[in-house]
N, C-alpha and C positions, 0 to 999 in steps of 0.2 A: 391513390388519393387525391379527393378535392375536396376543397370546401365546400361546392355542393352538395355532394355525399355528407358532408358532417352538418351541411344544414338540417339534414334530415336526423340527425339523431336528437333526441329526447331531453329538453332543458329538464331541471330538478322537478319543475312543474307540468312535467309530460308533454308540452305542446312543443312541436316543430317549429324550426327557427325559420323565417323567411330571408332571403336576400334583400328581399324589397323593403327598407327601414321604414315605418310609418309616418317619419317624417318626411319624406326625400322631395316633397314640394314648398321645402322651405325657400322663399326667393333669393334670399342672399346665398351666390354660389359657393362661397367659402364654409358657411354655416352649413350648407346641404351636404357639401363635400365632408366637411367633418361629422355630420351625424352617418354617414353611409360607411365611414371608417370605422366609427365605434359601434356600428352595428355587425357590419363583418367579424371585426376582431371579438366579439360574441360568441360568433357561431363556432361548436366544436369542431376540432380538426381531429378526422382520423387518422389513425395510424398511417405511416406511408408504406407504400411496396414500390420494389424495383419494377423494370421493366425489362425483359429479356424476350426477344423474339413477339414481339408484340404483345404479350401476356404481362399483366400485372402479378408479381410474385413476392412472396416472402422469402427469408433467407433459407438455404438448403437446411439447414439446423434447426430454423425457427428461431436464433436469438435477434433480438431486438436490444436499441439503446434508447435510452430516454433522449426528447428533445426539450431543453431547458431555455425557456425567455429568460435572456438578458435583463429583460424589463423589470423583472420582479426576483428571478432566479426560480421560478418553479417550473416543475414538468409540463408539457401542454399537449405533447403527442409523442409518438414513437417510429423511428426507423429500423428498418431491418440492417442486421450486422452482416454485411456479406462477405461471404468466404472464399477463397482461392476456388473451391468447386464452383461456386454463384460466376465468378469470373471467367472461367473455362467454358461453361456453358453460354457465357455472354459473348466470349470471343468466337466460338463454334458459330451461335447464330449469325454475327455479324459477316464472319467467313461465307455461309452458306449464301446469305444475302447477297453478299458481292459477287461470286462466282455464277449465281443464279442470273445476275445483271435484270433484274427485276425492278431495278431503280436505275442503274448506270444503262441500260437500255432502251427506258422510255425515251420519246422523243425529248429534246432540250426544252421545249416551250410546256411540255406535261410536266416535266420536273420543275420547271420554274413555277406554274400555276399551285404546284402543290406548297412549295414553300412560301408562297404569297397568302395561301390560304392559311397556312400555320402563322406567320405573321398578323394577319387580319384577327385569327384567334385569340392571340396574346394579347393583342392592341384590346379588343371587345372584354377581355378578363385582366386589364391591367390592374385595377385598382384590387380585384380579388388578390393578387400576384404579388402585388406592393404590400398589403397588409400582411399576407402570410409571411413575406420576406421579412419585415420589420419584426414580428412578432418573435422570428425564429433567431435575429443575428444582430438586430437592435438599431439597424440602419434606420435614422429618420424618415417618416413614409413621405414626406415633401420630397427625398432626393433619391426614393425607393422608385416614387410613382414619375417623376420628371428626368432621372438619368438614368437608373438601373434599367428600370424596365422597358423606358422608352426608347433607351440604349440597345437593349436586346431585341425589340420589334425591329427598329432600324436596321440593324444587322442580318436577320432574316431576310429582312426583304430587300435588302439592299442585294444580299448575294444570289436571292431568287431571280432579281432582274439581271443578273450579271453571266446567268447559265447560258443564256441561247445570244449572247454577246462575245464570247471567248474562242477566237479563231486560232487552227491550227495554223502552219506555215507550209510553203511550198521550195525549198532551196533551188537558186539558180545552178544548172547542171547543163551538160551537152544535150544534142538530140537524141542521143540514143538512151538515154535513163531518164526518170523522173524519181524524186525525191522528196518525201512527206515527212516532218516534223511534229508529230503526236504528242500532244500533252495528254499521259493517263494518269487517271488516279492511283495510289499507292496500293491501296485494299483496304485493311482495317486498321482504322485509327484509334488509340488509346489517348482519351484527355481526360485531364486530372486537372479541376478547377479549385480557385480558393474561394473564400467566404466575404471577403470583404465586399466583392461588387460580382456575385455569384452569377445573377440572370445574363447580364452584360458580357460580360467575360467568357460563360459559357457560349453565349452567342457568338462572340468572336472567332471561335473553334468551330462551333457546329456548322456556322453558317459555310463559311468556304471549303471545310473536310467535306459535308453532304452535297453540297451543290458541284464540286468535283465530281462526285460519284462513288465516293468513299462511304464504307460502314463505320459507325461510330460505336466505340463503348465508353461511356462518360462515367467518370469515379468524381462525385461531387465531394465537398469538404462535407465532414460530419456534421460541422457547425451551421452547413447552411443548405442542408440537402432538398427542404421540403419545395421549393419554389423550382427546383431543378425538375423534380419527380411530377409536378404540375404543368411545367413547361413540355415535359416527352408525353405525358397523357393527351396534350394537346397536339403533337405532332402526329399521333396517332388518329385523332379525330379530322384530321388534314388530309389524310391518305397517304401518310409516308409508310412505304410497305414495312411489314415486320421485317426486324431485324437489322433495319439501318440505320436505328438509334438503339442502344440499350442502356440503360442507367443501373449500375450496379453501387449500394451506398453502403457505407462502413469506414472503418479504420484505414489510415493512409497504411500503417504497416500489416494490414491484413490484405483486404482487397487492393487497393492501391500498388502494396508492393509485387502481389499476383501477377497485375495487368501489366507492371512494366518488365516482367521478367519474362510474359507469357513468348512462346516460341513463333506463335501465329500472329503476332501483332506487328505492323508493317512499321509504326511510326507511335511515339508518344508524344503527345504535347502537354505544355505545364505552364502555370503561373503558379509560383508559393515562394518558398524560401530558398535561398541557396543550401543549406543542408540537404534537404530532400531533391533539388536537383542535383546535385551529385550522385546521390544514390540512385537517383533514375540513370545517370551516364553509367553507373557500374553495371546497373542490371543489364543494360543495352549490351555494354561490352561482354558479360557473362551467357547472355542467352544469344540472340539471333543479329546480333549489330542493328537492331532497329534503328529507324532515325528518331532524333530526340530534339525537339525545340524548348528551348526555357525562357521564362521571362521571371527572374529571380528577384524585383525589389530594386530600390534603389534609395540613395540619400541625394535629392534632389537640391541643387543650391539656387537661389534665388539671390541676384546681383543686381543691388539698386547702386547707383551711381547716384552724385550730386546734382547732375545735369539730366536727371530723369524729366518727362514731359510733365508728370504731375505727380508728386510725393505722397501727397494724400492719396490719392488713388492707388499709389504704388504700393504704401504700405497697407493700407484696406486691401488689397487685393491678396496682398502676402497672408496676412490673418485669415482672410475669408477661404481661403484655398488651403492652408495648412490645417483649419478645425473643420474641415468638412469630413464627414461621415467619422468624427471623432478623432481624425488624423489616420485614418487606418487604410490610408492609400500607397498604392507602393510607387507612384512620383509626387507625393506630396511634398511640397518646396520648404522640408524640414530643417536645411540651413540659409539663414536669409544673413545673406552678406551685404554691408551695408557702407559704404564710402565713409570715413571719420566724420567729416565736418557734419553730416545730417545724422548721425547716430542718435543721438538723443532723440531729434525730432521724430525719427521714424519709429524708433522703440516706443513713446509716447503714444501715436497711433496706433501700433499693432496693440499695444497692453490696453489701450480703452476697448479699441474694437472687441477685442478676446473677451473683456470684462462684461460687456454688453451680451455677451452670447447667451441665449436661455436654454439651460440643461433641463433635462427631463424626460419624462414619458415622450417617446419617440413616435407615437401614435396620436400626438398632437401636431395638428400641422403649423403651430406657432414654435414647437421645438427646432433649436439649432444643434444642439448636443445632446445624443439620446447615449446610452449605457455602451460600454466596450463589451465586445462579442463574449466574453467570459472571465470567470475567475482568474484564471491562469494568466491571461493576456493583460488582465486589468494589473494582478501582481508584477509583471513584469516593465510593466511600465512605470510602477511606483519604485519600482528597484532601480528603474536608470535613473531616475531623479533621487533616489538616495543615494547612488554612486557618485553622480556628478558633484551634489552637496559635499560629500566625503573629501571629494578631491579640490575642492575649493570655488565651485562655480556656484555665481551668484543668480538667484532667480528672482526676478522683479516682479512676477507673477508666479506662484505655487499652485499647482491644481489639488495640490494633497491637503490645502485648506478650504477648498471650494465647498460652499454648501450643495449638497445633490441629496438626490431622494434616499431615503433610509435604507430601503433595500434595493436590490439589483446591482448591476456591476459598472457604477459610474465614478469619473473622476473628472475633474475640472482642466481646463485648459492651462499649459505652462510657458511660459517666456524665461527662458535662462540667456545672460550678457556675458561679455567677456569670456565667451566660450572659446579654449583654445583649439585649432584645429585639430590638432593631433588626438584631443581627447576622445573618450569612448561615444559621449553626447554627438562628437562631432563627425565621429566614423560609423558609429553601428546603426541599424534601423530599428529604431525605437518602436515605431507601428502604433504611435499614440498621439495623443494632442501635446506632444512637446516641441517647442519650437527652440532651436539655437541661433543663437544671435553672434556675428564674428563680423567687427571691424576689419577694416582694409585701407590701405593707404594710395595705391596704384591700380590701375587696372589690371598688369603683368602680374600682382601681387592676388588678385581676386579670383584670375584666372588658374592661376597656381592651387590656392585652395580648393577653387570650384572641382577641381580637377584630381583633388588628393586623396579621393578615397580609392575602392574597389569597384565602386561602382559606376555606372554611366547609363542612366535611364533617361533622366530630361533636366532642362536646366530653364533659366529663365533669366534676362537681361532686361534692365531697365536704363536708357540713356536718351538723349537729343542728339547726339554726336555720331555723325554717319562713320567716321572713320573707326570710333570706339565698338559701333555694332557689328560691322564688318570683322573687326578683329576678333571680337567675343565669337561671334557665328563660325570663324573658321576656325577658332581653338578651343572653344568648350567640348570637351569629347562626352557627348550625350546623344542619347538616339535622337529626341525632340528638343529642339532648343526655341523657347517663345521670345519674341523681340517684343518689349513694352505691354506685357500680357503673361499670364499664367496659364497653364493645363490648356485642356480641351479633349475631346474623347471624338472628333469628327471621323465616321467610319469610313472615309475618304483617303483618310492619311494612316500611313504604316506605323506602327507602336509596338516599339521593343529598344533593348540596349546595347550599350559595348560592355567589353571588361564582365565583371561577375555579376553584371545585372542580365548576363543571358545572350541567345543569338536566337535569331528568326523574329517574324515580324508579325504581329496580328493585326487586323484593320487592313483595307485597301485591297485591290487585286492581288499585292504582293504574298498576299498571307496565302492565297490560292498554291504560291511555291512550296509552301512546307506538305502540301498532302498531294502533289504529282510529282511526275517525271516524265521524262522525254522518250519517245519511242523514234528512233529513225529508222525509215522503210525505203530501202534502195531498189527500184524497180527496173531491171534492163531487160525485160521482154518485149 
């Protein structure tokens, strides 16, 4: 399914819709872009179809599930409800593709060209993909276009470029023998990806797995499958051989569980909840001991010392990073730790910044906060605020009272102060626009609070003191620590966490380690 195909569908008046808007010649670039977005969003979206062995397919039993847009709560498309039988067929297709070496056996430069063609096609269709994603899961279109889709294109292109630049090793040996250490692909990779940044996170996994020579069966989130389906269609158009990338949609309890338990899958890579991550480890143990790599979220601490280089910049960055994508980011700085003498000043800046955020239609380029992905997630966020209030937490900004659109799944930003480090609000991942502010008195206290959760994904630290910076960088237990800044999604840098945030790394050349192993060949002839 594609929007291009949907564009051929007849409107109520009977005329087909063109992808070229009538006002595309407007001189103001932002006005022209907004016009294109609105035009694409009016194009009917045909039901999605799975990709198995290079063919677009429905579920084996014909079942579908509705695709509900969080913007208005309306159903606007369908996706197949994949079955264990569909997973089995996809895995067998992936195995055949791998064993035939029709991808792995190609010259590295040819595989590189294929991935670069795929990246180019994704870039050419980036606006179409961004609008589709926004309609599907509610990400503000600016973010979808310039972060998620831009990041996806970059990842596929980066790993494509890496294919012919990774060398094997020759070990130092006596003259009587030669030893090579060769990096080989694992075989069939099962990838299960989330809904919050569906295109980029999928590309973080597809790029290194396919570049290394594996075949992949990808199970996207049922909340954000349409953009993944379209990306897979473009991979086929780019020339990726049939069976190298297969996409099966549907519920995690059905298709996802079948993929995790399949005895012919060599590796599972997953981004999502800790609860699901545990189930994947159990499935691996019960089946073929397949490798598992997990990224299971976090509770990032953002520490602002009184000697931060620029308090206004630090506080504004805290709000900007926390409320992006409605707080639905695994490493969102959900805990703001502030040195007590500057607490009031920082909170005031954060609250003012949060109040200035524009909440509404995510297809509007001016929107800062769109809807929550679905009604269940919205209710979980509201329940977390309710629980915190019942425990005596004070909210200086309460998203429950924010004016939001009357339809759709919206909630405003919230800022809680005087939060106890041991409280649920400071310990549990809310995955929504709720910021917990915690005061501290000493650097060691701040580090102890920051490390005092079961997560270890990210941390940020603001200070002008070199000794404090060094101490924090050494002692903060997080996969990524940013000094005098927040976040960042550079493809060159490994991303992942410690403790119950999971293990294994996405991004960078280190990601290839998850999808390969080493073969030692000793030649004594």
